[in-house]
N, C-alpha and C positions, 0 to 999 in steps of 0.2 A: 878469623882463621880458626878452623876446628882441627884439633890434634887427635890422631888415632892412638891406638894402644902401642906400648913399647914394642919396637921391632916391626911395626906395620907401617905401610906407606901412609903418609899424611894426606888427609883430605882437607882442602881449604874451601872457605866461602868467600867468593869475590863479590863485591857489591857494585851495582850500577847506580851511579848518582847523577848521571848526566844524560840528556836526550840528544847530545851531539853525536855525530857518526864516528868521531875519532877523538883521541886524546884521553887524558886522565878521566876515570870514572865512566868511560863509554863502554858500550856493549862490545864493540870491536876489540878494544884493548883487553877486556876481560876474557874474550874467547882466545885471543892470542896468548894471554898470560896463563890461562888455566892449564892444569894437568889432569890426568885421568883421576876420576873420583871427586873432582871439585864441583861445587855448586855456585852458579852465578845468580845472585839474588838482587832483585830490583828494589831500590829504595826511592824510586822516583816514578811518577806516573807521566802520562803524556805520550807523544809520538816521536819515535826515532826515524828520521827520514834518511835512507841510505844514499850514499853518493857512489857506491860501488858494491859488488857482492861482498858479503862477509866471508871471512876465511873459511876454507874447507875444514870441517870439524873432524879431526882424526884423533879423538880422545873420548873417554867416557865422562860426560858431564851432564849436569842438570841446569837448565835455564828456567828460573822461577820468577814470575811476575810478582809474587809475594803479596797478593791482594791489591796491588796498585794497578793491575790490568793495563800494562803498557801496550802500545801498539808499535809493531815493527813494520814500517812502510817501505816497500821497494820502489817508491816514487814512480810507479808505472814503467820502470825500466829494468829493475834488478830482481834476481831471485835471492831472498835472504839467506836460506839455509841449504848447505850441501853437506851431506853426512857420509863419511867414509871416503876411501880412495880407490874403490873398485878392486880391492885386493892387492893393491900395489905393495903394501907393507906386510900383507899376510895376517893382519890383525882384524878383530871385529870391534866396532865402536858403537856403544850404546848412548843415545842422546835422549834426554827427557825434556820436553817443552811443556810448561804448565802455567796456567793463570795469566795468559797473554793473548794478544790478537795479532795476526799477520794479515796485512792488507796491502792492496795496490801493488802486488808483486807480479813480475813478468819473467818468464824464461824464454828468451829470444834466440832462436837458432841463427847461426851465422849466415850472412849473405854469400851467395856464390856469384862470381864474375865469370859467367859462361861455364863455370864448374858446378859440382854438386853443392847444394846448400846444406847447412847443418840442422840438427833437430833441436826443437825447443821442448824440454822435458822438465816437468815439475815447476809450476809457476811460483809456489811458495817454498817447497821443500823437495830436494832430490835425495832419495835414500839409495845409496849405491850398494853393491853386492855384499859389502862387509859392514853395512850400516844397520842399526836397529833403533827405530824411532818409537818413543812412547809419548802419547799426547794426553793431557789431562786438563780439563777446563780451558780449552783453547777455541778461539774463533778464527776462522780463515775466510776472508771475503775479498771479492774483486781481484781475483788472480787469473793469470793467463799463461798458457803454454803455446808459443807461436813458432811454427816451423819456419826456417829461413827460406827466402825466395831468391830466385836467380835473376840477375840483370845482365845486360849486354856488355861484352868486353871485346869488341872486334879489334883484331890486330894484336891481342895479348893472350898469353897463356897463364891461367891462374890456378892456384891450389883451391881445394874445397873449403867451404865454410865450416867452422867448428860449432860446438854447442853454444858458443857465445861469440867468439871472434869471427870476423868476416875475412874473406880473401882480399888480397890487395892487387891493384891493377899494374903489376910489373911482369916482366917476362925473363925467365920463368919464375913464378911466385910460389912461395910455400903456403900451406893450409892455415886456416884460422884456428885459434885455440878454444879452450873450454869456456872462458868467461868473456863477458862484454869487454871489448878493448884489447882482447888478446889476439890481435890481428897480425897477419904477415906484414912485415914492415921493411922488406928489402929483398932484393933479388937473391934467390937461392936459399932463403931461410924460412923457417916456419914461426908462426905466432907462439909466444910463450904463454904461461898460465895466467899472468896478470898484466899482460901488455908488453909490447916491445918484442924483440927477437929473443928466442930461447930454444935451445936444443934443436935448432933447425939444421937439417942436413945441408951440406954445401959442397958441391964437387962438379967437375966438368961433365960427368956422365950421369950419376945417380945421386938424387938428394937423400940426405940422411933421414932416418925414422925419428918421428917426434916422440918424446916421453909423455908421462901422464900429464894430461891437460894441454899438451902442445901439438901443433900441427907438424906434418912432415915437410921436409925441405924440397925445394924444386930441383929439377935436373935439367941440364942443357948440354948439347953437343952439336958440333957441325957435321958429324958423321957417326955412323954406328948406332946401335940401339941405346936408348936412354930411358930411365924411369924416374918418376917423382917419388919422394920418400913417403912411406906410410904414416898416417897421422897417429898420434898416441890417443889415449882415452879422451874423448871429447874433442879431438883435433881432426881437421880435414887433411886429406892426402895432398901431396905437392903436385904441381903441374909439371909437364914434361914437354920439351921442344927440341926437335933434332932434325938434322938433314935426312937421317934414315928413320928407322922405326922408333916409336916412342910409346910409353904407357904412363897414364896418370897414376899418381899414388892412391892407395886405398885409404878411405876414410877410417879413422878410429871410431869407437863407440859414440854414436851420435854425430859423427863428422861426415861431410860430403867427400866424394871422390874428386881427384884433380882432373883437369882437362888435359888433352894431349894433342900435339900437332906435329906433323912430319912433312918435310918438303918432298920426301920420297919414301917409299916403303909404307908400312902400316902405322896407324896411330889409334890407340885404344884408350877411352876414358876410364878413369879409376872407379872401382865400385865404392858405393857409400857404406859406412858402417851402420850399426843398428839405428834406424831412423834417419840416416843421412842420404841425401840425394846422390845419384850416380853422376859421374863426370862425363863431359862430352868428348867425342873423338871423331876424327875424319872417317876412320874405317869402321869402328864399332863403339857403341856407347857403353858407359859403365852402368852397372845394375845398382838401383837404389836399395838401401837397407830396408828393414821392416817398416812398412808404413810410409816410405819415402818414394819420390818419383825417380824413374830411370832417366839417364842422360840421353841426349840426341846424337845423331851421327850424320855424316855426309855433308857436302857443301862446306858450310862454316860450322860443322859439328863441334869443333872445339869450343864453340860459344853457345852450347845448348845443354846446360846442366839441369838435373831434376830438383824439385822443391823438397824441403825437409819436412819431417814428421813433427806435428804438435801433439803432445800427449801429457796427460796429468795436469789439468788446469790448476789444481791446487797442490797435489802431491804425486810424484813419480817414484815408483819403487822398482829398482833393478832386480834382476834375478839374484836370489840369495838375500836380499834385503827384507826387513820385516817392519810392520807397523802394528802397534797395540794402542788401544784407546782405553784409558781409565778416567772416569769422570765425564763431565759434559764436553761435547764437541759440537761446534756449529760450522758447517761448510756451506757457504752461499756465494752466488755470483761468480762461479768459476767458468772458464771457457778455454777451448782449445782450437787452434787454427793451423791448417796445413799450409806449407809454403807453396809458392807458385813457380813452376818450371818455366824455362824460356827456350824458344826456338826449337821446339820438338821435345824438350825435356818434360817429363811428367810432373804433376802436382803432388805434393805431400798430403798425407791424411791427417785428420783431426780425431783423436781418440781420448776418451776419458776426460770430460770437461771438469770432473771433480777429482777423481783418483784413478791412476793407471798402475796396474801391477804387471810387470813383465813376467813374473813367475819363473818357475824352474821346470824344465822338461822332466816328465815322469812323476812329478809330485804335485801336491796342491798346497799352495801357500795360504796361511790363515791370516785373516784380518779379524782380530778379536775386539769386541766392544764389551767393556765391563759395566759396572754399576754407573748410573747416571743417565742423562738424556742426551742422545746424540742425533743430530740431523745432518744428513748428506743430501743437499739440495740438487747437486749435479751428478753427472754420470760417473758410475764406477765401472771400469773396464779392465779386462786382462788380455793377455796375449792370445790365448785360445779363442776367447769370446770375440776377439777383434779380427779373426780370420787367420791367425797364425797357425803354424803346423809344427808339431813336435818333431817332425822329421828334420826340420831345419835346426833343431836343437838350440832354439833361441828363446824359449819361454814356455810357460804353462798356464795354470789356472789359479784363481784365488777363491777361497770360500769364506763366507762371513758367518761369524758366530756372535750372538748376543746373549749375555749371561748376567746373573746377579741383579735382576730388577732394573727398573727404569724403562725408558722408551727409546727405540731406535726408529727413526723416520727416514725412509728411503723415498726421495721424490724424483730422482732422475730416471731417464730411460736407460737403465743399466744393462751392460752386456757381459758382466762377469759370468764365468761358466762353472764355478766350483760349488754352487748351491748355497743355501742359507739355513742356519740352524738358530732357533729361538728356544732358549732354555727356560725352565720353570720360573715363574714370577715376572717375566719380562713381557714387554708389549712391542709389537712390530706395527708400524704405520706404513701402509703401502700407498704411494701417491699416484701410480699409474700402472698400466698393464705390463710394462717392462721393468718395473722396479726391482724384481727379484732375479734379473738376469735369466740365464738359461738352465740353471740347475734346479734340483728339487728343493722344496721347502720342508725342513724337518722341524716339527713342533713337539718338543719334549715337555709335556704339561706337568708331569710329576703329580704332586699333591695339590698345589695351589693353582696350577693351570697356567696357560699363556694366553695372550690376547693378540689377535690380528685385526687391525682396524684399516678399512679401505676408505680413502678420501677421494671420491670422484666416481664416475661411471666408466667402466672399462672391462675388458676380459683378461683373465690371468690364466696362462697356459701351463704353468709349472705344476708338476705332480706334487702332492702334499702327503707326507707321511707323518702321522700323529700318534702320540701316546698321551694318556691322561685326558684332561678336559680343556682342549683349546676352544676359545671363544672368538667368534667372528662378528665384527661390527661393520655395518655399512651406513654411511651418512644418509640422513633422511632425504628422500628425493633422488637418491642415486641407485644405480643397479650395477652389481659386479657379478660377472660370469666366470665361474671356475671351470675351465674346460679340461683341465688335467684330471688325473685319477687321484682320489683321496683314499688312502690306505692306512693300515696300522691298527693298533688296538685302541686308539683314542676315539672319542666321539666328536660330533659336530654340534657346537652350541651357538645358536644365533641369538645374540643379545639385543635387547631393545632399549638400552640406556638412553638418556636424554640426548637428542640430536642424532641418534643412530637408529632410525626406523626404516632404513632403505631395504632394497631387495638383494638377496644373495641367491645366485642361480647355480645349481649343480648340473653340469652337462656331461660329466665323465661317468664311465662305468665304474663306480666307486665300490670299494671292498672293505671300507673301515668297519670295524666290528663293535665299537663302543656305543653305538646307538646315536640318536639324534634328539636334540633339545632345541625347541623354538620358544624363546621368551619374549620376542618382540620383532618388529619389522616383518619381512616376508622371506621365507625360504621357498624357492621356486625350482621345480624339476623340469629340465628341458631335454628333449630328444632322448638320448640313451642314458640320461642322468639317473642315478639311483640313490636310495637312502642307505647305501652301504650294504652290509651282509644281510641276507634274508632272516638271519637269527636275531637281528637287532631289535631294539625297542625304541619307538619314537614317542616323545612327550611334547605336547604343545601347551605351554603355560600362558603364552600371550602371542600377539602377532598372528601371522598366517602361514600355514603350510599349504602351498599351492602345488598340487601334483602336476600341473601343466598338461593335463590330458594323458599322462603316463599311467601305467599300472605298477604299483609298488607292493612288494612282498615284505612283510615284517612279522615278527613274532607277536607283537601287540602294539597298540597305539593308545596312548593316554591323552585325553583332552581335558585340560584344566584351566580354561580361560581364553584360549585363542580360537583360531578357525582352521578347519581342514576343508579344502575345497578342490573341485575341478580335476577329477581323475578316478582311476580305479584303485582299490585298496584291498589286498588280500590279507586281512588281519582283523582281529576283534578290536572294536573301539570301546573303551570305557571312558565315560564322560562325567566329570564333576562340574561341568559348565563350559560353554563355548559354542562355536558355530560349526555345523556340518552342512556343506553346500556342494551339491552336485557330485556325490560319491557313488561309485559303482563297484563292481567286483564282488567278491564273496564275503565282504565285510559284514559284521553285525555291529549293532549299537546298543550299549547298555548304559543307562544313566544311573548315577548313584547319589547325586546331589547337585546343588547349584542350578543354573538355568542353561539348558541346551537348546539352541535355536537351529531349527531345520530350515534351510533355504534351498531354492532351486530344485531340480529333479534328481532325486536320489534313488538309484536302482539297485543298491547293494542287496544281496540275496539272503543274508544271514538273519534278517528280522530285527525288530526293535523291541527292547524291554525297558520299561520305566520302573526302576526299583526305588528311586528316590529323586528328589529335586523336581524340576519342572522341565518338561519337553514342550517347546512352543515353536512357532514359525509359520510362514505361509508357503513353504515348499511342499514337496511330496516325498513319500517314502512307502515302504512295503508294509507287510502285516505288523501289527503292534499289539503288545500286551502291557497294560498299566496295572502294576501291583499295588498293594496297600502301602501307603506312604509316598507313592509317586503321584505327580500331578501332570495331567495332559491339558495344555492350554493352546488350542488351535488358533492360528492366525498370528499376525505380526503385532498384536497389541491394539490394533485398530478395529473397532466394530465393523463388521462387514467382511473382514478378511477371513481366510480359511486355510486349513491344511488338508491336503489330499492324502488319504490312506488307501494305497492301491493294494488292497487285500482286506483281511479281516481286522476288526478292532475289538479287543476284549478288556473289560474292566473287572477288577476284583473288588470285593467289599473293602472299604477303607481307602480306595483310590479317590482322587479328586479330579473332577472335570471342570476346568476354569474357563469361563467365557466372558468376553467384554461386550458391553452393550452401550449404545448411545441412543438418542431419540428415534433413530430410524432403522438400525440394523444391529445384528449381533455377530460376533465371531462364531465359527462353527467348524466341525469336521465333516468332510465329504468322503464317505467310505464307499469303495467299489464293492466290497464284500459285505459280510454280515457284521452287525454291531451287537455285542453282548454287554449289557449295561451293568449287571452284577451288583446292583445296590450301591454303586459309587455315589459320592456326594457331589452335587453341582454347586459351584461357587460362582456367583454372578457379580461382576464389577460394573457399576453403572457410571458412565461418564456424564458430566454436566452437559446439558443441551437445552434447546428451546422447545423440544417436542418429545412426547413419550408415546410409544406404540403399545397396542394391547397384546400383540402376540409376536414372538420372535422364534425363528427356527434356529436351534442350537446344534442339531446333528441330523445328518441325512445319510442313509445307508441303502445302497441299491440292492443289497442282498437281504435286507430286512432288519428290523430291530427286535431283539428279544430281551425279556426282563425289563426292569425299570430301575431308575435311579432312586436314591434315598428321597423320601418325600419332603424332608427338611432341606430347604435351600439356604445356603449361606450367602447373604446379600451384603454387598459393600456399596455404600453411597446410594442405596435405593431411594429414589425421591420420596419425600413424605407423602402420606395418604395412599401409597400403593402397597399392594400385597401380591406376592408372587406364588405361582404354582406351576407344576409340570403337567403336560399332556402328551399323548402319543398317538401316532397312527402307524400304519404298517411299515413305513420307511423313514419316519421322521420323529424327532423329539422337539417339543415346543416348550418355551418358557412363556407363561401367560401372566399378564398383570391385571389386577383388579383395582379399580379406583374406589376407595372407601374412605370418605371424609369422616373425621371424628372418632375413628377407632384407634385406641380403645377408650379414649378419655370422654367421648360424647360431645354433642353439639347442641346448641339451642335451636329453636324452631327455624328462625330466619337462616342461620348458618346451614342447617341441614337441608333446607329447601334449595339454597344456592348450590350446595354440594351435590344434591341429587340431580340438579339440572346439568351440572358439569359431568357427573358420572354417566348420565344418559347420553350425552354427546360422545364421551369416550367410548361407550359400548357400541353406539351406533356407527361411529366413524372408524373405529379401530385405532384411535390415537387422539391425542390432544396436546396442545401446547403446554409446556412445563409450567409456564407462568400461571396457568389456571390449576393444573393438577397439584401443584405443591402449596396451594394456599393453606395457611394456618387458620385457626378459628378466628383470629383477629382479621386476617385477610379476607375471609368469607364475609365477615361483617362489613368491611369496607366495600367489598364488591357488591353487596346487596342493594345499594342505592336507597337505603331506608329514608334518607332525607327527602325523597320525593313525596312521602306521605304527609309531610308537614303542612302542605298547602291545604289539605282537607280540613283539619280541625280549625285552622285559622279562618277559613271561609265560613265554617259553621258559626264560629264566635262572632265574626263580623256581621253576619246576617242576624244573629240573635240580638246583638246590641242595637242594630238598626230597628228591628221589630219592636224592641222594648221601648224605644223612643216614641213609637206610633201608638202603642196601646197602654203604656204605663200611666196611671193617674197623676204621677208627678209632672206630666206634661200639661196638666191643668185643662184637661178636656172633660172633667167630671161634673161641672156645674155646681161645685161644692161651695166652699167657704165664701161668704158674702152674698149668697143667694137670699132672696127676700124672706123665705120662711125658715132660715137656719137649717136647711136640709143637710143631710149627711154629705160628707166629702165625696162620696162615690155616686150618689143619686140625687135627684131633685125631689124635695118634698113639697115645694110650693109651686111646682110647674114652671118656675122661672128658669130661663136659660142661664147656664153658668157663664155664658160669654156675653150676656147683656151688660151694657155699661152700668156702673153703679156710682151713685154719688157717695161722697164721704158719709153723709148722714145715713144712707142706706146700709153702709157697712156696720154701723153701730145698731141699726134697727134690728139686727139679728138677735139682739139680746132681749127684744120685746117682740110682740107679735107684729109682723110687718104687713103692710097692705099689699095686696096682689099687684104684681107688676105686669105690664103689657109686654108682648113678644115683639122685640124691635131689632135686636142686634143680630147681624147676619155673618160678618166676616171677621177672621183673625189671621194674622201671619206670625210666624215664629221661626226662630233659628236656634240651633243647638250644636254643641260639640261633644263628642264621645271618644273614649279610648280606654285601653286597659291591657293587661298582660295575663298570660296563663302559663303555668308550668304543669306538665303531666309526667308522672313517673313511668319509666319503662318496665318491662316484664322480663325477668331473666330466663324464664322458661320459653316464652315466645321468642325472645331474642330482640325485643324492641328496646330502644334506648330513650332516655328522657328527652322530652320535646318542650320547646318554649314557643310562645307566639306573642306578638305585639300588634295592637290595632290603634289607629287614630283616624277620626273622620269629622267632617262638618256637614250639618244637615240644614236645609231650609224647607219650610213647608207652609201650607195655607189650609184653613178650615172654612167650611161653609155650613152654617147651622140651618138646616132645612126646616126644622120644627123645634119646639122647645125640648124635644126628646131625642132628636136624631141629628148627628153631625157626620159630615163626610169631608175627607181631606186627602191631600196628596203631599209627597215629600220627595226631595232629591238630595243625594249625599255624595260626597267625594272624599277620598282619603287614601290611606296606604296601610299595608301590613308588612310584617316581617316575621320570619319563623326560623327555627334552627333545630337540628337533632344533634344531640351531644357528640361533638367531635366528628360528625359524619357529613356535615354540610349545612347550608343555610339557603334562605330564599327571601324574596320580597315581592310585593305586587303593588300596582296602582289600582285603586278601587273606585268603582262607580256603582251607585245604588239608586233605585227609584221604587216608589211604593204608593199605594192607595189604601186608605183606612176608613173605618166606619165605627161609630159608637151610637148605641141606643140605650136609653134608660126607661125604666118603668117603675116609678116609685123608688124604693130602696134597691131595686135590682138593676143590673146593667149587663150589657153584652157588647163586646168590642171585637173587631176583626180587622185583619190587615193582610194584604198580598204585596210581596216585594220581589224585585229582580236585582241581581248583582252581576257585575262584569269585572273581571280582573285581567290585568296584563302581568303575568307571573314570570319571574326569572329565578332560577336556582343555580347554585354553585356548590361543587364539592371537590375535594382534592383527595386522590387515591395515591397512597405512598407505598404500594406493594412492590412496584418495580420502578422506582423513581418517584417523581412528583408529577402526576397527571391531573391537570385541572380540567374538570368537565362542567359544562354549562348547558342549561336549557332555557328556552324562551317560548312561552305559549300563552294562549288566552283561555279563560275558563268562564263558564256561566253558572249562576246559581239562582234558584227559585225558592221562595219561602212563603209560608202562610201561618197565621196564628188566629186562634179564636179563644176568647176568654170571657167568663161570666162569673158574677158574684152577687152577694146580697149583703147590704150594710145594716149593721145594728148599732144603735147608740146606747151606751150603758151609763145611765145616770149615776149608778152606784160606783162607777169608776171615773167620775169627773166629766162625764159627757164625751168620753173617747169613743170614736167610731171604730168598729171592728167589722171587717168584711171578709168572710170566708170566700175563697174563689177557687176556681179550677180553670186550667188552660190546656190546650193541645196545640202543638206547633210542629211543623215539618220544614225541612230544608233539603232541597235536591241540588246536588253539585254535578254538573256535566264537565268531565275532564276529557280533552281530546287525546288522540294518540300523538305522542311527541318523542323526540330523541335527543340524547345528549351529544354535544360536540366538544372535541378536545381543543381547548384554547391554549393549552401548553402540555407538552409531553405526549404520551401515547394515548391512542383511543382503544387500547386493548380491553379496558373495563368500562367503556362507554355503553350505556344501556338505552334501549328504546322501551317506552312505556305504552301499554295498551290503553285505548280509550276506556273510560270508566264513568258510570253513573252511580252516584252514592246518594241514598236518601236516608236522612236521619230524622226519626220521629221522636218527639219528647212530650211528656205530660207533666203538669204541675198541679199540686194541691197545696194551698197555704192560706195564711191570714194576712190581710193588710190592715193597718191601723192608721188613724189620723186624729189629730187634735188641732183645732183652730183657735187663734187668739186675736181679739180685736185690737188693732193698733190705731194710732191717731190718723194715719193716712191710708190705712188699708187693713188687710187681714194676713196674719202670719200663720202658716200651717206646717206642722211637723208630721211626717209620715214614716212608716216602717213596714217591713215585710219579713215574714218567716215562711219558708215553703220547702216542700220536698219535691224533687224533680226526678223523674225516671226516664232514662235514655234507652230507647228500644234498639238502637244500632250504634253501639259505642266503638266498634272496631274501625281502625283506619288502615287500609291495605291497598296495594296496587300491584298489578302484574307487570313484570319486567322481563326483557330478553337481552342477552349479550349480543351486541351488534356484530361482533366478530365471530360469534358462534351461533349461527341460525339454528333454532331449535332448543337452545339452552334457555328455557323460560322458567320462571318461578314467580311466586307471590311473596312479597315482603310485607310484613306487618309493622306498622308504626305504633307508637304509644297509644293505647286504647283509653277511652274515657271510662269513668266509673258509671255503672248502670244507674246507681242511686247517689244523689248528692243533695246537700242542703244549700238553700238560697237565702241570702240576707240582703236587706235594703235599708238604708237610712237616708232621708232626704228632708230638705227644707225648701218651702216656696213662699213667695211674698206677692200678694196681689194688691195693687194700688187702685184707688178709686178713679184714677184718670185713664184706666184701660191697660196699663202696663203691668206685666207680671214677670217674675224670674224664679228659677228653681235650680237647686244643686243636689246631686244624688251620688251616694257611694253604694256600690253593690259588691257582693262577694259570693263566690260559689266554692264549696269545699267538699272534698270526699277523701277516701283513703289514697287516691292517686292524683287528685287534681287540686290545684290552688289557683283561683282566679280572682283578680281584683280589677274593678272597672269604675269609671267615674263619668258623669255627664252633667252638663249644665245647659239651661235653655233660657231664652227670653222671648216674651210674646206680647203682641199688641192686638187688642180687640177694639172693634168699633161698630 
């Protein structure tokens, strides 16, 4: 209990501690016990399920859920709260409901038995004319207002149904009362407020009038006129039955009229009160109250009442009553149903499934929403908006006001008529086209503005009057059409916050003067729609301003990131970035920064000036001037696209002309007038691609080109090896590319020749694939195919080693050691054949004078193996790389001694070679050789000669890693021909121990026939596969040197040691081949391999053993050395002579 100040009335706090419907601690008991000023505080949560209506509240009290959020349930039968007594006491009662839920509540109009049915008003709360309701943090759900229906009552006369009580089937019956159960319960009486008989009239002629909440009494007479009593507030009128004339009683507020029957004379049904159905009569029917059905007449007319009104599915507010919302409110799942008439009686209406205001004639009732978030999901209706007439003096309009922040959501198809006001800082959510009723929407934006959010696609016909900065949001994918007039000093702001990028359509002839701002979504003009006053300014920060084919007049338009399209515009446009698409009218366009994109056909007549930023796009526009600091980039960013300038184009010095290029096309400007270039700078952006063209058209002007661009082009991503320049003709400007490999760093010879070949193709064809054009120095080296030269030197080495076996004295064809006369190792002094058999004793006989031998030995056969390796340095200037080769072979041969001085033989060899060029590829071959040789001696002099043929099956492999891993292979056959002639004269020096010294000279040639052949890609691409031209290479070589020998007598034969030192001169040391890219016919070049030294030194060391039984064997090591070459070779042979 809370005590007041001395002398003041005491205000008490009553607590609810029980969820029972009655008894100690119950809400019912607390309401009954409370006095004005008291607070009923819940200390319990859960649901109170009502067993009957709570008492009518005729005191000023607060019912507070106190954070426990209790639920008051009407059990789908009862209305929980009835506030005030309709002025019966002359006082006003203020009731606050807070922090609670009202659910499953029903206001059921009383049933009529042939008489008018009662109204069902306010499913959760009825606020009477002297009631004032305040709601704070309240949820109202699943509530119904159901008008009473009429059922048959043949043979009886009934009173009308009340707002809760139904009529009773007796004759003549009184009317039903206000509450459920307040039924007529006896002949001649009316239903009381809480059930049973109460205040019912009772008399032989006229029934008494019912009081508050009670029905009127019935009237009965066997003669003379008789009338039923009028119902009180909420009560139905009584029925009347007479032998003469009779009249049914009038229904009270919400009550139905009674029925009437007469055996003679007239009988008239009673009229229904507000919302009550009219009673039936034989002669004339009673008239239903507002929203209710009329009664029937004629025949059994006393059994034909009208259905009652169902209004205010959640809350019903009578004329004079008020509702104020402070804090959150949620109203959902409300409904209203009109009652059904019977036997000619009309049906009742259903109005306001959420809230119904009867209102007051001549004034507008306010429904105020304060701070917090409020949602009214169902319909808000009022008397005028529901078809009522002030002439009937039964009601008026309601106006909604939302203030002090938070969000008001209106989701019902509302019919209230007093308008809507949203004050600064608040948000209105509109759920459908009828959510704002029929009045105007006032938006008082103030300083912080207001927000109107539309959820769904629909049209809104309300006029809108705005001040300040109202913001409109439309959900993404939705379209909202404002067909009313937007007026006031405020502006229109279309926001594009997350989830709200829909389309707002203006269709009205708007007059707002605050300007227009589009920050997101789309603002669309339709029909007569306007952007407000012609003196306004429109700014597009984001989203789209779509003029919809209309022509708009504005003082100015600012484009700062969004798009303006599709219509005429009589205003200067200043752009710091955005899209201009399909704009006509007298507009002009000036860019100051950012990127402005021109799309579609633009016919505005004011011209275009680029003062800053970038103007680009593939649309068309009129005459244009590009000032210093501005950039004109025709096209949509894709090479090949263009912008049309329908007029002249003028550049100033310091302006930039930006074009996009790819391998096949460039973006460009197409000018119908003259183009004045003014020394502007061209910037070229090159896109990656597989092909590069030689010439690109970057501007064309039908009216001619005057002046030039700056000669320095600013290139971005220009492919390597290219250099750009500009050229002009009468109507065009070109960007030309030159392919120059190696600039500025320089290339070696091989690289330059490949680059030159590619450049020639580029110049001849006007383009080339980028994979060739962008080759680096290393790439050019890989592409050169230098490894193909490796087979040449390897062949020369193989033929040289073969020839050496045929003419070298280490092969024991010299008739030397062991000859009868001790002749020198290179010639015969005793005329004896070096191949004649010798006895062991003969071998020793060389130490003394030997006897002459006869010529007898004719044949010898021999076999040898040879092999070696060579490495040759490359040349950095030429571009050749180090090369290596390897050779191995086996030879068999036979000699025939024609005379003691002449020997003729032949030999066959087989083997293999391998070669490689440093990191660029390798090869191998199978080798076959055949030769004939001749040796002739004359005293200490000798002459030897040989001719040889060689055949190879060659395979090469190389891997190119320029654009992946491409493995390229060739297979071909090659032929070689070689000849050698050598002569010398042997001297024996006794002063040096009898060592033989033979000066000699030799001349040798080798000719290599290479066929034309081509590489095949065994893996990867064939882009760098080469074809090689046929080539004949002849290498001639001369030698001058000394050979030495020394023989030693052994027990079984003769051991001879030999040596050589010589100088060799190569007349053709270069190794090159002509190649062509298979994919680029005409791209031919010569690649040089590692060249041999022209002069080199030769060394030989060997040992051979000849046995007296005719067998001999020899082993030799040879070397060749120069500043670039290192060669090592070995051979061994075995011979048998007989």
